[in-house]
NUTILO-433458 format. One record per residue (C-alpha): residue in one letter; x, y, z. Coordinates in pm, whole numbers, padded with zeros to 5 digits, always signed. Layout:
<guvos>
AXYZ;...
</guvos>
This chain:
<guvos>
X+00025+05100+10363;X+00060+05174+09992;X+00406+05176+09834;X+00546+05269+09495;X+00883+05225+09333;X+01125+05508+09276;X+01237+05552+08917;X+01604+05623+08984;X+01864+05740+09234;X+02205+05907+09223;X+02466+05887+09498;X+02559+06252+09532;X+02821+06220+09805;X+02967+05882+09900;X+03146+06026+10203;X+02840+06185+10361;X+02594+05920+10244;X+02374+06155+10040;X+02153+06007+09769;X+01931+06201+09530;X+01631+06002+09412;X+01407+06075+09115;X+01065+05918+09151;X+00731+05942+08968;X+00932+06053+08667;X+00630+06092+08439;X+00422+06351+08624;X+00170+06504+08384;X-00056+06806+08365;X-00421+06717+08409;X-00503+06921+08096;X-00309+06677+07872;X-00411+06358+08050;X-00619+06231+07754;X-00335+06275+07504;X-00039+06114+07685;X+00100+05769+07606;X+00121+05449+07812;X+00468+05538+07943;X+00310+05753+08216;X+00132+05450+08368;X+00325+05266+08641;X+00304+04896+08726;X+00023+04961+08973;X-00187+05112+08694;X-00152+05465+08836;X-00075+05802+08678;X+00055+06088+08894;X-00032+06453+08829;X+00207+06745+08865;X+00156+06910+09202;X+00070+06582+09374;X+00370+06608+09606;X+00450+06876+09864;X+00779+07060+09812;X+00993+07060+10126;X+00812+06769+10293;X+01048+06576+10520;X+01058+06197+10493;X+01211+05896+10669;X+01467+05667+10505;X+01363+05314+10600;X+01577+05003+10644;X+01586+04764+10348;X+01249+04640+10222;X+01043+04888+10429;X+01172+04702+10737;X+01138+05008+10960;X+00762+04954+10964;X+00837+04645+11175;X+00964+04643+11537;X+01339+04626+11578;X+01442+04795+11251;X+01508+05166+11315;X+01519+05415+11029;X+01860+05456+10868;X+01829+05814+10747;X+01600+06099+10649;X+01535+06329+10356;X+01321+06592+10188;X+01117+06591+09866;X+01040+06842+09592;X+00900+06853+09240;X+01110+06959+08941;X+00908+06979+08622;X+00780+06631+08538;X+00991+06466+08809;X+00963+06434+09185;X+01300+06434+09365;X+01398+06314+09712;X+01733+06404+09865;X+01819+06136+10123;X+02081+06143+10398;X+02197+05804+10531;X+02300+05808+10899;X+02651+05684+10822;X+02745+05641+11190;X+02476+05371+11223;X+02625+05032+11116;X+02307+04919+10939;X+02283+05245+10748;X+02645+05237+10636;X+02608+04875+10522;X+02291+04954+10326;X+02458+05253+10163;X+02750+05034+10053;X+02503+04782+09908;X+02320+05059+09719;X+02648+05190+09585;X+02768+04844+09485;X+02444+04740+09313;X+02440+05053+09098;X+02150+05053+08853;X+02034+04708+08973;X+01907+04872+09292;X+01538+04959+09305;X+01355+05185+09548;X+01006+05225+09688;X+00818+05493+09878;X+00507+05490+10096;X+00215+05715+10012;X-00064+05823+10244;X-00359+06066+10246;X-00407+06002+09874;X-00667+06192+09672;X-00742+06022+09340;X-00990+05977+09060;X-01043+05731+08775;X-00968+05803+08408;X-00882+05636+08078;X-00524+05694+07966;X-00383+05542+07645;X-00691+05320+07625;X-00646+05181+07976;X-00849+05249+08290;X-00616+05399+08552;X-00617+05560+08892;X-00504+05923+08872;X-00315+06041+09181;X-00417+06404+09225;X-00259+06458+09566;X-00028+06253+09786;X-00072+06431+10116;X+00208+06245+10289;X+00515+06056+10168;X+00619+05899+10498;X+00928+05705+10396;X+01141+05562+10118;X+01327+05233+10116;X+01566+05033+09897;X+01391+04716+09778;X+01468+04413+09560;X+01182+04493+09321;X+00938+04781+09311;X+00624+04866+09121;X+00767+05149+08912;X+00908+05142+08562;X+01289+05128+08522;X+01365+05159+08892;X+01740+05175+08942;X+02034+05364+09088;X+02156+05599+08817;X+02521+05632+08917;X+02766+05645+09206;X+03047+05891+09262;X+03319+05944+09517;X+03317+06275+09696;X+03506+06547+09513;X+03533+06924+09548;X+03206+06992+09365;X+03019+06738+09576;X+03171+06880+09895;X+03050+07225+09791;X+02700+07095+09726;X+02687+06899+10051;X+02826+07180+10265;X+02587+07433+10115;X+02300+07196+10188;X+02408+07159+10550;X+02461+07534+10588;X+02118+07598+10436;X+01958+07360+10685;X+02140+07525+10976;X+02028+07869+10854;X+01664+07762+10832;X+01685+07625+11186;X+01840+07949+11316;X+01634+08224+11152;X+01266+08283+11089;X+01191+08372+10725;X+01393+08299+10411;X+01766+08234+10449;X+02017+08183+10167;X+02385+08090+10168;X+02562+08372+09986;X+02919+08252+10037;X+03140+08059+10275;X+03505+07997+10352;X+03578+07641+10464;X+03934+07716+10576;X+03836+08023+10780;X+03514+07859+10899;X+03262+08132+10828;X+02958+08174+10607;X+02752+08468+10484;X+02372+08439+10473;X+02100+08660+10333;X+01808+08661+10578;X+01475+08794+10456;X+01133+08812+10616;X+00861+08613+10441;X+00687+08928+10315;X+01012+09079+10186;X+00989+09380+10418;X+01325+09317+10587;X+01645+09170+10447;X+02001+09167+10580;X+02339+09001+10525;X+02492+08821+10821;X+02835+08663+10865;X+02861+08381+11119;X+03128+08126+11209;X+03052+07755+11175;X+03187+07411+11254;X+03094+07097+11064;X+03080+06720+11091;X+02997+06471+10816;X+02624+06511+10881;X+02564+06856+11030;X+02678+07217+11056;X+02671+07415+11381;X+02654+07793+11354;X+02833+08016+11605;X+02645+08248+11839;X+02799+08574+11712;X+02628+08729+11409;X+02802+09017+11227;X+02595+09224+10986;X+02782+09293+10662;X+02731+09471+10334;X+02856+09345+09999;X+03078+09533+09759;X+03354+09322+09605;X+03406+09153+09941;X+03196+09119+10255;X+03282+09394+10502;X+03149+09457+10854;X+02914+09753+10878;X+03042+10057+11062;X+02886+10380+11181;X+02975+10541+10848;X+02769+10458+10541;X+02891+10450+10186;X+02855+10772+09998;X+02524+10769+09817;X+02689+10768+09471;X+02912+10475+09575;X+02610+10287+09705;X+02421+10336+09379;X+02723+10224+09176;X+02760+09909+09388;X+02392+09821+09345;X+02406+09873+08968;X+02707+09641+08948;X+02520+09380+09152;X+02214+09402+08929;X+02426+09372+08615;X+02593+09060+08758;X+02256+08918+08864;X+02112+08975+08516;X+02398+08785+08353;X+02375+08502+08605;X+01996+08476+08574;X+02025+08449+08195;X+02284+08171+08228;X+02077+07979+08484;X+01757+08004+08278;X+01936+07884+07964;X+02109+07596+08146;X+01791+07469+08310;X+01600+07504+07982;X+01855+07275+07813;X+01777+07014+08081;X+01402+07061+08041;X+01373+07216+08387;X+01244+07547+08518;X+01370+07780+08789;X+01275+07714+09150;X+00934+07883+09208;X+01066+08058+09520;X+01346+08216+09314;X+01099+08319+09042;X+00891+08492+09309;X+01201+08674+09434;X+01284+08794+09083;X+00931+08923+09042;X+00961+09102+09373;X+01292+09247+09258;X+01132+09372+08936;X+00857+09541+09136;X+01118+09718+09351;X+01289+09838+09034;X+00960+09995+08929;X+00945+10168+09268;X+01294+10310+09216;X+01199+10431+08868;X+00910+10617+09025;X+01139+10771+09286;X+01375+10916+09026;X+01111+11008+08767;X+01046+11371+08678;X+00821+11513+08955;X+00462+11600+08862;X+00446+11863+09137;X+00674+12046+09375;X+00696+11757+09619;X+01031+11575+09604;X+01078+11231+09760;X+01282+11262+10078;X+01641+11152+10041;X+01612+10920+10342;X+01321+10738+10178;X+01517+10699+09855;X+01814+10558+10045;X+01586+10318+10229;X+01441+10186+09903;X+01784+10143+09749;X+01905+09952+10052;X+01613+09715+10021;X+01679+09682+09649;X+02044+09593+09715;X+01946+09325+09966;X+01692+09173+09727;X+01941+09174+09441;X+02181+08971+09655;X+01917+08730+09780;X+01895+08505+09467;
</guvos>
């Protein structure tokens, strides 16, 4: 089994035992491999390329020192990985109801930036190259990251826990959204997004969209939560969005009202997209590729609407029902980011 050290971790929610870990923090593009400096080389003499890790891959959180590879030391949590620019990130959930997990979490929190981390890598595709005058192994693909573990000393550069925080309102929001998102993915086939929720009333609103974008809808569903999971109710109520979420009835909005509502949504989305792009650019990060693809899809639907309302080139007018159908799809897509 090969292992590597994680380059940093942040305790995101001390109550729920959620840790966000940044590892392989110097991922590079293969095109610039010959011009980068020695800082991209880890203690094992390896350099990792962007795209080496699989976004959304689930991983195991091992007991201290990779002890879960040995009999008698069960895993103490789980997580998921993704790439963000030149960093690979793992969000880890300690099983806080397991005594060993809770104790390890307290140790991680107490050690702060003295704590180092390590992860196992399998199904590795690599090549050899010279980087900054040194012969290195270049990791092109890590097909499987099986587990991560806190360790006394790892192979990476500057491995540490970045910071610890107690749970506050912002962290609760982040944690609850994460749990709702996981529950939505388990419930529905296709893309699902948390549009809004009310913790006091115990309901959430999701956008559910087929993978090809051909069908999208808004659904309100009740939920209950524990520290580690959210359970969605059985009853799903389809809603539409104006200023508030309202149950659908047999009567539709007047067409002019529907258009006005969609325009307002698009205006709000445009402002929000500009803010998000600027904020992530300041941090040297880009937008989630899935969201970028949605925005591109949205732009293509806007082109379709332009064509529907353009001056006709012949006597054939687009049927009103078809125009309404396209606008409904457009409204759903606009609310799905």
